[in-house]
Gaussian input, Z-matrix of N, CA and C with variables (Angstrom, degrees):
# hf/3-21g

backbone

0 1
 N
 C     1     B1
 C     2     B2     1     A1
 N     3     B3     2     A2     1     D1
 C     4     B4     3     A3     2     D2
 C     5     B5     4     A4     3     D3
 N     6     B6     5     A5     4     D4
 C     7     B7     6     A6     5     D5
 C     8     B8     7     A7     6     D6
 N     9     B9     8     A8     7     D7
 C    10    B10     9     A9     8     D8
 C    11    B11    10    A10     9     D9
 N    12    B12    11    A11    10    D10
 C    13    B13    12    A12    11    D11
 C    14    B14    13    A13    12    D12
 N    15    B15    14    A14    13    D13
 C    16    B16    15    A15    14    D14
 C    17    B17    16    A16    15    D15
 N    18    B18    17    A17    16    D16
 C    19    B19    18    A18    17    D17
 C    20    B20    19    A19    18    D18
 N    21    B21    20    A20    19    D19
 C    22    B22    21    A21    20    D20
 C    23    B23    22    A22    21    D21
 N    24    B24    23    A23    22    D22
 C    25    B25    24    A24    23    D23
 C    26    B26    25    A25    24    D24
 N    27    B27    26    A26    25    D25
 C    28    B28    27    A27    26    D26
 C    29    B29    28    A28    27    D27
 N    30    B30    29    A29    28    D28
 C    31    B31    30    A30    29    D29
 C    32    B32    31    A31    30    D30
 N    33    B33    32    A32    31    D31
 C    34    B34    33    A33    32    D32
 C    35    B35    34    A34    33    D33
 N    36    B36    35    A35    34    D34
 C    37    B37    36    A36    35    D35
 C    38    B38    37    A37    36    D36
 N    39    B39    38    A38    37    D37
 C    40    B40    39    A39    38    D38
 C    41    B41    40    A40    39    D39
 N    42    B42    41    A41    40    D40
 C    43    B43    42    A42    41    D41
 C    44    B44    43    A43    42    D42
 N    45    B45    44    A44    43    D43
 C    46    B46    45    A45    44    D44
 C    47    B47    46    A46    45    D45
 N    48    B48    47    A47    46    D46
 C    49    B49    48    A48    47    D47
 C    50    B50    49    A49    48    D48
 N    51    B51    50    A50    49    D49
 C    52    B52    51    A51    50    D50
 C    53    B53    52    A52    51    D51
 N    54    B54    53    A53    52    D52
 C    55    B55    54    A54    53    D53
 C    56    B56    55    A55    54    D54
 N    57    B57    56    A56    55    D55
 C    58    B58    57    A57    56    D56
 C    59    B59    58    A58    57    D57
 N    60    B60    59    A59    58    D58
 C    61    B61    60    A60    59    D59
 C    62    B62    61    A61    60    D60
 N    63    B63    62    A62    61    D61
 C    64    B64    63    A63    62    D62
 C    65    B65    64    A64    63    D63
 N    66    B66    65    A65    64    D64
 C    67    B67    66    A66    65    D65
 C    68    B68    67    A67    66    D66
 N    69    B69    68    A68    67    D67
 C    70    B70    69    A69    68    D68
 C    71    B71    70    A70    69    D69
 N    72    B72    71    A71    70    D70
 C    73    B73    72    A72    71    D71
 C    74    B74    73    A73    72    D72
 N    75    B75    74    A74    73    D73
 C    76    B76    75    A75    74    D74
 C    77    B77    76    A76    75    D75
 N    78    B78    77    A77    76    D76
 C    79    B79    78    A78    77    D77
 C    80    B80    79    A79    78    D78
 N    81    B81    80    A80    79    D79
 C    82    B82    81    A81    80    D80
 C    83    B83    82    A82    81    D81
 N    84    B84    83    A83    82    D82
 C    85    B85    84    A84    83    D83
 C    86    B86    85    A85    84    D84
 N    87    B87    86    A86    85    D85
 C    88    B88    87    A87    86    D86
 C    89    B89    88    A88    87    D87
 N    90    B90    89    A89    88    D88
 C    91    B91    90    A90    89    D89
 C    92    B92    91    A91    90    D90
 N    93    B93    92    A92    91    D91
 C    94    B94    93    A93    92    D92
 C    95    B95    94    A94    93    D93
 N    96    B96    95    A95    94    D94
 C    97    B97    96    A96    95    D95
 C    98    B98    97    A97    96    D96
 N    99    B99    98    A98    97    D97
 C   100   B100    99    A99    98    D98
 C   101   B101   100   A100    99    D99
 N   102   B102   101   A101   100   D100
 C   103   B103   102   A102   101   D101
 C   104   B104   103   A103   102   D102
 N   105   B105   104   A104   103   D103
 C   106   B106   105   A105   104   D104
 C   107   B107   106   A106   105   D105
 N   108   B108   107   A107   106   D106
 C   109   B109   108   A108   107   D107
 C   110   B110   109   A109   108   D108
 N   111   B111   110   A110   109   D109
 C   112   B112   111   A111   110   D110
 C   113   B113   112   A112   111   D111
 N   114   B114   113   A113   112   D112
 C   115   B115   114   A114   113   D113
 C   116   B116   115   A115   114   D114
 N   117   B117   116   A116   115   D115
 C   118   B118   117   A117   116   D116
 C   119   B119   118   A118   117   D117
 N   120   B120   119   A119   118   D118
 C   121   B121   120   A120   119   D119
 C   122   B122   121   A121   120   D120
 N   123   B123   122   A122   121   D121
 C   124   B124   123   A123   122   D122
 C   125   B125   124   A124   123   D123
 N   126   B126   125   A125   124   D124
 C   127   B127   126   A126   125   D125
 C   128   B128   127   A127   126   D126
 N   129   B129   128   A128   127   D127
 C   130   B130   129   A129   128   D128
 C   131   B131   130   A130   129   D129
 N   132   B132   131   A131   130   D130
 C   133   B133   132   A132   131   D131
 C   134   B134   133   A133   132   D132
 N   135   B135   134   A134   133   D133
 C   136   B136   135   A135   134   D134
 C   137   B137   136   A136   135   D135
 N   138   B138   137   A137   136   D136
 C   139   B139   138   A138   137   D137
 C   140   B140   139   A139   138   D138
 N   141   B141   140   A140   139   D139
 C   142   B142   141   A141   140   D140
 C   143   B143   142   A142   141   D141
 N   144   B144   143   A143   142   D142
 C   145   B145   144   A144   143   D143
 C   146   B146   145   A145   144   D144
 N   147   B147   146   A146   145   D145
 C   148   B148   147   A147   146   D146
 C   149   B149   148   A148   147   D147
 N   150   B150   149   A149   148   D148
 C   151   B151   150   A150   149   D149
 C   152   B152   151   A151   150   D150
 N   153   B153   152   A152   151   D151
 C   154   B154   153   A153   152   D152
 C   155   B155   154   A154   153   D153
 N   156   B156   155   A155   154   D154
 C   157   B157   156   A156   155   D155
 C   158   B158   157   A157   156   D156
 N   159   B159   158   A158   157   D157
 C   160   B160   159   A159   158   D158
 C   161   B161   160   A160   159   D159
 N   162   B162   161   A161   160   D160
 C   163   B163   162   A162   161   D161
 C   164   B164   163   A163   162   D162
 N   165   B165   164   A164   163   D163
 C   166   B166   165   A165   164   D164
 C   167   B167   166   A166   165   D165
 N   168   B168   167   A167   166   D166
 C   169   B169   168   A168   167   D167
 C   170   B170   169   A169   168   D168
 N   171   B171   170   A170   169   D169
 C   172   B172   171   A171   170   D170
 C   173   B173   172   A172   171   D171
 N   174   B174   173   A173   172   D172
 C   175   B175   174   A174   173   D173
 C   176   B176   175   A175   174   D174
 N   177   B177   176   A176   175   D175
 C   178   B178   177   A177   176   D176
 C   179   B179   178   A178   177   D177
 N   180   B180   179   A179   178   D178
 C   181   B181   180   A180   179   D179
 C   182   B182   181   A181   180   D180
 N   183   B183   182   A182   181   D181
 C   184   B184   183   A183   182   D182
 C   185   B185   184   A184   183   D183
 N   186   B186   185   A185   184   D184
 C   187   B187   186   A186   185   D185
 C   188   B188   187   A187   186   D186
 N   189   B189   188   A188   187   D187
 C   190   B190   189   A189   188   D188
 C   191   B191   190   A190   189   D189
 N   192   B192   191   A191   190   D190
 C   193   B193   192   A192   191   D191
 C   194   B194   193   A193   192   D192
 N   195   B195   194   A194   193   D193
 C   196   B196   195   A195   194   D194
 C   197   B197   196   A196   195   D195
 N   198   B198   197   A197   196   D196
 C   199   B199   198   A198   197   D197
 C   200   B200   199   A199   198   D198
 N   201   B201   200   A200   199   D199
 C   202   B202   201   A201   200   D200
 C   203   B203   202   A202   201   D201
 N   204   B204   203   A203   202   D202
 C   205   B205   204   A204   203   D203
 C   206   B206   205   A205   204   D204
 N   207   B207   206   A206   205   D205
 C   208   B208   207   A207   206   D206
 C   209   B209   208   A208   207   D207
 N   210   B210   209   A209   208   D208
 C   211   B211   210   A210   209   D209
 C   212   B212   211   A211   210   D210
 N   213   B213   212   A212   211   D211
 C   214   B214   213   A213   212   D212
 C   215   B215   214   A214   213   D213
 N   216   B216   215   A215   214   D214
 C   217   B217   216   A216   215   D215
 C   218   B218   217   A217   216   D216
 N   219   B219   218   A218   217   D217
 C   220   B220   219   A219   218   D218
 C   221   B221   220   A220   219   D219
 N   222   B222   221   A221   220   D220
 C   223   B223   222   A222   221   D221
 C   224   B224   223   A223   222   D222
 N   225   B225   224   A224   223   D223
 C   226   B226   225   A225   224   D224
 C   227   B227   226   A226   225   D225
 N   228   B228   227   A227   226   D226
 C   229   B229   228   A228   227   D227
 C   230   B230   229   A229   228   D228
 N   231   B231   230   A230   229   D229
 C   232   B232   231   A231   230   D230
 C   233   B233   232   A232   231   D231
 N   234   B234   233   A233   232   D232
 C   235   B235   234   A234   233   D233
 C   236   B236   235   A235   234   D234

   B1=1.5339
   B2=1.5979
   B3=1.2875
   B4=1.4962
   B5=1.4820
   B6=1.3117
   B7=1.4171
   B8=1.6213
   B9=1.2549
   B10=1.5381
   B11=1.4301
   B12=1.4495
   B13=1.4495
   B14=1.5550
   B15=1.2984
   B16=1.4945
   B17=1.4706
   B18=1.3672
   B19=1.5205
   B20=1.5650
   B21=1.3003
   B22=1.4526
   B23=1.5383
   B24=1.2997
   B25=1.4664
   B26=1.4719
   B27=1.2631
   B28=1.4445
   B29=1.6253
   B30=1.4193
   B31=1.3811
   B32=1.4736
   B33=1.3963
   B34=1.3939
   B35=1.6485
   B36=1.4560
   B37=1.4274
   B38=1.5790
   B39=1.1590
   B40=1.5079
   B41=1.5304
   B42=1.3259
   B43=1.5201
   B44=1.5064
   B45=1.4065
   B46=1.4421
   B47=1.5834
   B48=1.4048
   B49=1.5356
   B50=1.3943
   B51=1.3351
   B52=1.3700
   B53=1.4619
   B54=1.2942
   B55=1.4951
   B56=1.5657
   B57=1.3111
   B58=1.4981
   B59=1.5226
   B60=1.3579
   B61=1.4219
   B62=1.5169
   B63=1.2484
   B64=1.5273
   B65=1.5302
   B66=1.3100
   B67=1.4436
   B68=1.5544
   B69=1.2874
   B70=1.4891
   B71=1.5311
   B72=1.3429
   B73=1.5124
   B74=1.4750
   B75=1.2542
   B76=1.4986
   B77=1.6522
   B78=1.2870
   B79=1.5645
   B80=1.6093
   B81=1.3349
   B82=1.5234
   B83=1.6312
   B84=1.3814
   B85=1.5053
   B86=1.3933
   B87=1.3737
   B88=1.4275
   B89=1.5469
   B90=1.4641
   B91=1.4288
   B92=1.4215
   B93=1.3824
   B94=1.5119
   B95=1.5824
   B96=1.3148
   B97=1.4476
   B98=1.5666
   B99=1.3322
   B100=1.4521
   B101=1.5900
   B102=1.3619
   B103=1.5409
   B104=1.5115
   B105=1.3340
   B106=1.6029
   B107=1.4314
   B108=1.3134
   B109=1.5089
   B110=1.6020
   B111=1.4435
   B112=1.3963
   B113=1.5051
   B114=1.3453
   B115=1.4903
   B116=1.5835
   B117=1.2439
   B118=1.4961
   B119=1.5431
   B120=1.3822
   B121=1.4534
   B122=1.4573
   B123=1.2860
   B124=1.5536
   B125=1.5090
   B126=1.3335
   B127=1.4662
   B128=1.5948
   B129=1.3274
   B130=1.4433
   B131=1.5106
   B132=1.2458
   B133=1.4958
   B134=1.4389
   B135=1.4273
   B136=1.4923
   B137=1.5123
   B138=1.3286
   B139=1.5039
   B140=1.4454
   B141=1.2737
   B142=1.5226
   B143=1.4976
   B144=1.3317
   B145=1.4486
   B146=1.5116
   B147=1.3789
   B148=1.4042
   B149=1.4546
   B150=1.3755
   B151=1.4744
   B152=1.3704
   B153=1.4538
   B154=1.3747
   B155=1.4824
   B156=1.4693
   B157=1.4558
   B158=1.4707
   B159=1.4694
   B160=1.4703
   B161=1.6234
   B162=1.3332
   B163=1.4502
   B164=1.5343
   B165=1.3118
   B166=1.4690
   B167=1.5466
   B168=1.2836
   B169=1.5084
   B170=1.4887
   B171=1.2620
   B172=1.4697
   B173=1.6333
   B174=1.2720
   B175=1.5118
   B176=1.6529
   B177=1.4513
   B178=1.4601
   B179=1.4581
   B180=1.2527
   B181=1.5325
   B182=1.4669
   B183=1.3357
   B184=1.4034
   B185=1.5579
   B186=1.2452
   B187=1.5932
   B188=1.6129
   B189=1.3590
   B190=1.5891
   B191=1.4451
   B192=1.3199
   B193=1.4852
   B194=1.5188
   B195=1.3160
   B196=1.4868
   B197=1.5885
   B198=1.4172
   B199=1.5853
   B200=1.4599
   B201=1.2782
   B202=1.5651
   B203=1.5818
   B204=1.2412
   B205=1.5469
   B206=1.6149
   B207=1.2671
   B208=1.5214
   B209=1.5399
   B210=1.2703
   B211=1.5109
   B212=1.5895
   B213=1.2956
   B214=1.3700
   B215=1.5168
   B216=1.3268
   B217=1.4463
   B218=1.5429
   B219=1.3026
   B220=1.4245
   B221=1.5205
   B222=1.3789
   B223=1.3958
   B224=1.5148
   B225=1.3180
   B226=1.4194
   B227=1.5378
   B228=1.3809
   B229=1.5105
   B230=1.3732
   B231=1.2825
   B232=1.5609
   B233=1.4589
   B234=1.3524
   B235=1.3692
   B236=1.4483
   A1=108.14
   A2=115.70
   A3=122.07
   A4=107.66
   A5=117.05
   A6=118.22
   A7=111.22
   A8=114.04
   A9=123.60
   A10=106.82
   A11=123.28
   A12=120.93
   A13=104.46
   A14=120.24
   A15=121.31
   A16=116.54
   A17=112.86
   A18=121.19
   A19=105.75
   A20=117.53
   A21=123.55
   A22=110.95
   A23=115.34
   A24=118.90
   A25=107.30
   A26=120.64
   A27=126.12
   A28=113.35
   A29=113.01
   A30=116.25
   A31=112.48
   A32=118.15
   A33=122.03
   A34=109.88
   A35=109.66
   A36=113.61
   A37=108.28
   A38=119.30
   A39=127.86
   A40=111.39
   A41=114.31
   A42=116.37
   A43=110.64
   A44=111.24
   A45=119.80
   A46=107.96
   A47=108.34
   A48=113.92
   A49=110.55
   A50=122.63
   A51=123.53
   A52=118.97
   A53=121.49
   A54=120.19
   A55=109.13
   A56=118.07
   A57=120.98
   A58=106.47
   A59=121.20
   A60=125.01
   A61=107.60
   A62=119.98
   A63=124.19
   A64=108.50
   A65=118.33
   A66=124.97
   A67=106.79
   A68=119.63
   A69=121.15
   A70=107.15
   A71=117.98
   A72=121.89
   A73=114.11
   A74=110.91
   A75=122.30
   A76=105.24
   A77=108.69
   A78=116.02
   A79=108.61
   A80=103.62
   A81=113.04
   A82=109.82
   A83=110.96
   A84=118.06
   A85=113.09
   A86=117.53
   A87=123.66
   A88=112.42
   A89=110.63
   A90=116.86
   A91=111.26
   A92=113.48
   A93=118.78
   A94=110.75
   A95=118.08
   A96=122.56
   A97=108.07
   A98=113.86
   A99=116.68
   A100=110.81
   A101=115.18
   A102=116.77
   A103=105.90
   A104=119.34
   A105=119.99
   A106=109.18
   A107=119.68
   A108=121.96
   A109=112.21
   A110=111.89
   A111=113.54
   A112=114.86
   A113=113.86
   A114=116.39
   A115=112.23
   A116=114.13
   A117=118.40
   A118=106.22
   A119=111.53
   A120=115.49
   A121=109.25
   A122=121.60
   A123=127.49
   A124=106.47
   A125=123.85
   A126=121.03
   A127=109.34
   A128=115.89
   A129=115.47
   A130=106.68
   A131=121.39
   A132=122.69
   A133=108.96
   A134=120.37
   A135=125.92
   A136=105.83
   A137=117.75
   A138=117.00
   A139=116.09
   A140=113.37
   A141=118.88
   A142=109.70
   A143=121.59
   A144=128.19
   A145=114.09
   A146=111.17
   A147=123.04
   A148=110.03
   A149=114.86
   A150=116.11
   A151=114.28
   A152=122.04
   A153=129.60
   A154=117.02
   A155=113.70
   A156=117.82
   A157=116.93
   A158=112.38
   A159=118.09
   A160=117.13
   A161=112.41
   A162=118.68
   A163=113.80
   A164=114.12
   A165=121.78
   A166=102.00
   A167=122.61
   A168=125.27
   A169=103.89
   A170=131.19
   A171=124.12
   A172=112.61
   A173=113.46
   A174=114.31
   A175=114.15
   A176=108.43
   A177=112.77
   A178=105.40
   A179=120.22
   A180=119.01
   A181=119.89
   A182=114.59
   A183=120.80
   A184=110.10
   A185=116.50
   A186=118.28
   A187=108.79
   A188=114.56
   A189=114.37
   A190=106.36
   A191=121.23
   A192=122.67
   A193=115.05
   A194=109.20
   A195=116.79
   A196=113.21
   A197=109.32
   A198=115.70
   A199=106.33
   A200=116.77
   A201=120.25
   A202=104.39
   A203=120.66
   A204=122.86
   A205=104.78
   A206=114.69
   A207=118.90
   A208=107.71
   A209=122.34
   A210=127.95
   A211=104.69
   A212=115.77
   A213=120.16
   A214=115.16
   A215=119.69
   A216=122.72
   A217=108.49
   A218=116.02
   A219=120.35
   A220=113.56
   A221=114.14
   A222=120.85
   A223=115.47
   A224=114.22
   A225=123.69
   A226=108.36
   A227=121.37
   A228=121.06
   A229=107.59
   A230=125.27
   A231=120.42
   A232=112.94
   A233=122.61
   A234=125.49
   A235=117.65
   D1=-48.57
   D2=179.26
   D3=-58.23
   D4=-43.99
   D5=-177.07
   D6=-58.32
   D7=-45.35
   D8=179.60
   D9=-63.46
   D10=-41.99
   D11=-174.57
   D12=-67.25
   D13=-44.56
   D14=179.47
   D15=-61.81
   D16=-33.32
   D17=177.61
   D18=-64.93
   D19=-45.93
   D20=-175.90
   D21=-68.04
   D22=-43.27
   D23=176.18
   D24=-59.24
   D25=-54.82
   D26=178.37
   D27=-46.39
   D28=-51.31
   D29=176.27
   D30=-58.59
   D31=-45.90
   D32=-172.97
   D33=-63.32
   D34=-33.29
   D35=-173.05
   D36=-73.30
   D37=-30.66
   D38=-176.28
   D39=-89.00
   D40=-17.03
   D41=-179.51
   D42=-71.77
   D43=131.29
   D44=-178.06
   D45=-64.30
   D46=140.76
   D47=173.90
   D48=-84.15
   D49=135.55
   D50=175.06
   D51=-60.32
   D52=161.80
   D53=-177.25
   D54=-66.08
   D55=-32.67
   D56=-176.66
   D57=-73.39
   D58=-37.82
   D59=176.53
   D60=-66.89
   D61=-47.06
   D62=-178.86
   D63=-55.26
   D64=-47.02
   D65=-175.01
   D66=-68.33
   D67=-38.88
   D68=179.07
   D69=-68.27
   D70=-44.08
   D71=175.12
   D72=-49.66
   D73=-44.37
   D74=-171.76
   D75=-66.94
   D76=-45.36
   D77=179.60
   D78=-53.92
   D79=-56.38
   D80=-171.94
   D81=-56.78
   D82=-39.62
   D83=-178.77
   D84=-66.74
   D85=-36.30
   D86=178.94
   D87=-64.58
   D88=-45.59
   D89=-176.12
   D90=-68.36
   D91=-38.39
   D92=-179.72
   D93=-65.01
   D94=-39.69
   D95=178.98
   D96=-62.28
   D97=-46.89
   D98=-176.39
   D99=-67.43
   D100=-33.93
   D101=176.63
   D102=-68.24
   D103=-48.19
   D104=-170.82
   D105=-67.09
   D106=-33.05
   D107=-178.63
   D108=-56.69
   D109=-25.24
   D110=-176.28
   D111=-97.46
   D112=2.17
   D113=-178.59
   D114=-86.13
   D115=150.59
   D116=172.05
   D117=-72.15
   D118=169.65
   D119=-178.54
   D120=-60.97
   D121=-44.89
   D122=-176.03
   D123=-64.22
   D124=-45.20
   D125=-178.70
   D126=-71.62
   D127=-30.41
   D128=-178.16
   D129=-69.89
   D130=-38.13
   D131=177.87
   D132=-60.60
   D133=-47.25
   D134=179.88
   D135=-60.28
   D136=-42.54
   D137=175.55
   D138=-57.99
   D139=-49.14
   D140=177.13
   D141=-53.62
   D142=-45.74
   D143=172.69
   D144=-46.38
   D145=-54.82
   D146=-178.36
   D147=-59.09
   D148=-48.21
   D149=-177.26
   D150=-64.68
   D151=-36.08
   D152=170.12
   D153=-54.22
   D154=-43.07
   D155=174.95
   D156=-65.39
   D157=-45.11
   D158=171.30
   D159=-52.36
   D160=-38.35
   D161=174.50
   D162=-63.99
   D163=-36.36
   D164=-178.69
   D165=-69.14
   D166=-49.10
   D167=-179.92
   D168=-58.20
   D169=-44.67
   D170=-179.28
   D171=-66.37
   D172=-34.60
   D173=171.11
   D174=-58.60
   D175=-43.62
   D176=-177.65
   D177=-67.23
   D178=-49.17
   D179=170.52
   D180=-42.86
   D181=-51.72
   D182=-177.80
   D183=-69.22
   D184=-33.41
   D185=173.23
   D186=-63.69
   D187=-36.15
   D188=178.80
   D189=-69.34
   D190=-45.48
   D191=176.15
   D192=-49.95
   D193=-51.66
   D194=-179.98
   D195=-57.42
   D196=-44.03
   D197=-179.39
   D198=-61.79
   D199=-49.95
   D200=-172.58
   D201=-64.47
   D202=-44.90
   D203=-177.73
   D204=-58.90
   D205=-48.42
   D206=-176.05
   D207=-61.95
   D208=-45.91
   D209=178.68
   D210=-54.19
   D211=-59.75
   D212=-175.63
   D213=-59.28
   D214=-41.63
   D215=174.04
   D216=-60.28
   D217=-51.67
   D218=179.72
   D219=-49.40
   D220=-52.14
   D221=174.84
   D222=-50.32
   D223=-46.61
   D224=-173.78
   D225=-70.79
   D226=-45.05
   D227=-170.37
   D228=-94.99
   D229=-24.71
   D230=-173.23
   D231=-104.42
   D232=4.96
   D233=178.69
   D234=-123.18

């Protein structure tokens, strides 16, 4: 299972981002930079912690998607 997770992560990392996704990512980054530039040092540190926790949640969600996909494929192809 870990091998499959790593394989999927690698594929996702190398997959090209669509132009629409790239544009949206640029917008989000610009808004985030504008927002963060107004934060005090203390609030910026708290924001960075929050952002890190949100990233961890995304990884957990992706792990769940991978696990479900693996189980479905295993059911289809091995039964």
